[in-house]
C-alpha positions in Angstrom: 6.8 2.9 -40.0 10.3 1.6 -39.3 11.4 5.1 -38.3 8.5 5.3 -35.7 9.4 1.9 -34.3 13.1 2.8 -34.1 12.3 6.1 -32.4 10.0 4.4 -29.9 12.7 1.8 -29.1 15.3 4.6 -28.6 13.0 6.5 -26.2 12.2 3.4 -24.3 15.9 2.5 -24.1 16.7 6.0 -22.8 14.0 5.9 -20.2 15.2 2.5 -18.9 18.9 3.5 -18.9 18.0 6.8 -17.1 17.5 4.7 -13.9 20.7 2.7 -14.5 23.4 5.3 -13.7 26.5 4.7 -11.6 24.8 6.6 -8.8 21.6 4.4 -8.9 23.7 1.3 -9.1 25.8 2.4 -6.0 22.5 3.1 -4.1 21.2 -0.3 -5.0 24.4 -2.0 -3.9 24.3 0.0 -0.6 20.7 -1.1 0.0 21.6 -4.7 -0.8 24.5 -4.7 1.7 22.4 -3.2 4.4 19.5 -5.6 3.6 21.7 -8.6 3.9 22.6 -7.5 7.4 18.9 -7.5 8.3 18.0 -3.7 8.2 14.3 -3.7 7.6 14.2 -0.2 5.9 17.0 -1.4 3.5 15.1 -4.6 2.8 12.0 -2.6 1.8 14.1 -0.3 -0.3 15.7 -3.2 -2.1 12.2 -4.6 -2.8 11.3 -1.2 -4.3 14.5 -1.2 -6.4 13.6 -4.5 -7.9 10.0 -3.5 -8.4 10.9 -0.3 -10.3 14.1 -1.4 -11.9 16.1 1.2 -10.0 19.8 0.5 -10.1 19.1 -3.0 -11.3 16.9 -4.9 -13.7 13.2 -4.9 -12.9 12.4 -8.3 -11.2 9.0 -8.6 -9.7 9.4 -12.0 -8.1 12.6 -10.8 -6.4 10.8 -7.6 -5.3 8.1 -9.7 -3.7 10.7 -11.9 -2.0 12.3 -8.8 -0.3 8.9 -7.2 0.5 7.7 -10.4 2.1 10.9 -10.7 4.2 10.4 -7.2 5.7 6.6 -7.6 5.9 6.9 -10.7 8.0 9.1 -8.7 10.4 6.3 -6.1 10.7 7.6 -3.4 8.3 4.4 -1.5 7.4 5.5 -0.1 4.0 6.4 -3.6 2.9 3.2 -5.0 4.2 1.4 -2.4 2.1 3.5 -3.2 -1.0 2.9 -6.9 -0.6 -0.9 -6.4 -0.1 -1.1 -4.2 -3.2 0.9 -6.8 -5.2 -1.7 -9.5 -4.3 -4.6 -7.2 -4.9 -3.4 -6.3 -8.4 -1.5 -9.4 -9.4 1.9 -7.8 -9.7 4.6 -10.5 -9.3 2.2 -12.8 -7.6 -1.3 -14.2 -8.6 -4.3 -12.1 -7.5 -5.3 -13.4 -4.1 -7.8 -11.2 -2.3 -7.4 -12.9 1.1 -3.6 -12.4 1.1 -4.1 -8.8 -0.1 -6.6 -8.0 2.7 -4.3 -9.7 5.3 -1.3 -7.6 4.4 -3.1 -4.4 3.7 -4.9 -4.7 7.1 -1.5 -5.1 8.9 -0.2 -2.0 7.2 -3.3 0.0 7.7 -3.3 -0.7 11.4 0.2 0.7 11.6 -1.1 4.0 10.2 -0.5 3.5 6.5 -3.1 5.8 5.0 -2.8 4.4 1.5 -3.5 0.8 2.8 -6.5 2.1 4.7 -7.9 3.6 1.5 -7.1 0.5 -0.6 -9.2 -1.5 1.9 -12.0 1.0 1.8 -12.1 0.7 -2.0 -11.8 -3.0 -1.9 -14.8 -3.3 0.4 -16.9 -0.5 -1.1 -15.8 -0.4 -4.7 -18.1 -1.8 -7.4 -20.8 -3.0 -5.0 -24.2 -2.8 -6.7 -26.2 -2.8 -3.5 -25.7 -2.0 0.2 -24.5 -4.9 2.2 -22.3 -5.7 5.2 -19.2 -4.8 3.2 -20.2 -1.2 3.4 -19.6 -1.3 7.1 -16.0 -2.2 6.5 -15.7 0.3 3.6 -17.2 3.1 5.8 -14.8 2.3 8.7 -11.7 2.2 6.6 -12.6 5.2 4.5 -13.2 7.3 7.7 -10.1 6.0 9.4 -8.1 7.1 6.3 -9.8 10.5 6.5 -8.7 10.8 10.1 -5.2 9.4 9.5 -4.5 11.4 6.3 -6.8 14.5 6.5 -5.0 16.4 3.7 -5.0 13.4 1.3 -8.6 12.7 2.1 -9.6 16.1 0.6 -8.4 15.0 -2.9 -11.4 14.8 -5.2 -11.1 11.0 -5.7 -11.0 10.3 -2.0 -13.6 12.8 -1.0 -16.0 11.5 -3.7 -15.5 7.9 -2.5 -16.2 8.7 1.2 -19.3 10.7 0.2 -20.6 7.8 -2.0 -20.1 5.4 1.0 -21.8 7.8 3.4 -24.8 8.2 1.0 -25.3 4.5 0.8 -25.4 4.0 4.6 -28.8 5.6 5.2 -30.0 2.7 7.3 -29.5 3.9 10.9 -28.6 0.4 12.3 -26.0 -0.1 9.6 -24.6 3.3 10.2 -24.4 2.6 13.9 -22.5 -0.6 13.1 -20.2 1.2 10.8 -19.4 3.8 13.4 -18.8 1.0 15.9 -16.4 -0.7 13.5 -14.6 2.6 13.0 -14.1 3.0 16.7 -12.7 -0.5 16.9 -10.2 0.2 14.1 -9.2 3.5 15.8 -8.6 1.6 19.0 -6.4 -1.0 17.2 -4.5 1.7 15.4 -3.8 3.6 18.6 -2.7 0.4 20.4 -0.3 -0.4 17.5 1.2 3.2 17.4 1.4 3.6 21.2 4.6 1.5 21.8 6.3 3.3 18.9 5.6 6.6 20.4 6.9 5.5 23.8 10.0 4.1 22.3 10.6 7.3 20.3 10.5 9.4 23.5 13.2 7.3 25.2 
């Protein structure tokens, strides 16, 4: 038994130290220096390093602090990470309203994973069809349009089909399609300035 525990501890130690190499520590320090100058991408990467323990010790509260800083400045990946943290209680208490707020911000900037997280949030585990299916349908179909390859994965495809099968009521389906059109319009409006800026 002692040998098994010792072997497990050695394997765990090796796995943890595999991410703490001089190269990863230099990368972490580089992100930290850039983040302290206000670079949003570096701020997000620094949050990721703290979340994963890459080049530094794992520290979820510190990760959340950096994600929040970038999220409040409009960084979509950080908004998604913050929303997921609130949804799953990673480094912060579970707070569905905060999760939906940040995931929605990220989703409307084209983050497919955030779109699908919202679809699952609204449609997952519901025992009967209600107005939440309208949101679930809209986010699931927005995800399918934003990330067509990812949407063909069995998990995603099965989820979309299950939502579609629930919305047999014509009025609810019409409302769901209307909501999808609203989300598409919001997404297009959010992405348009970035496209124009990229062309300049």
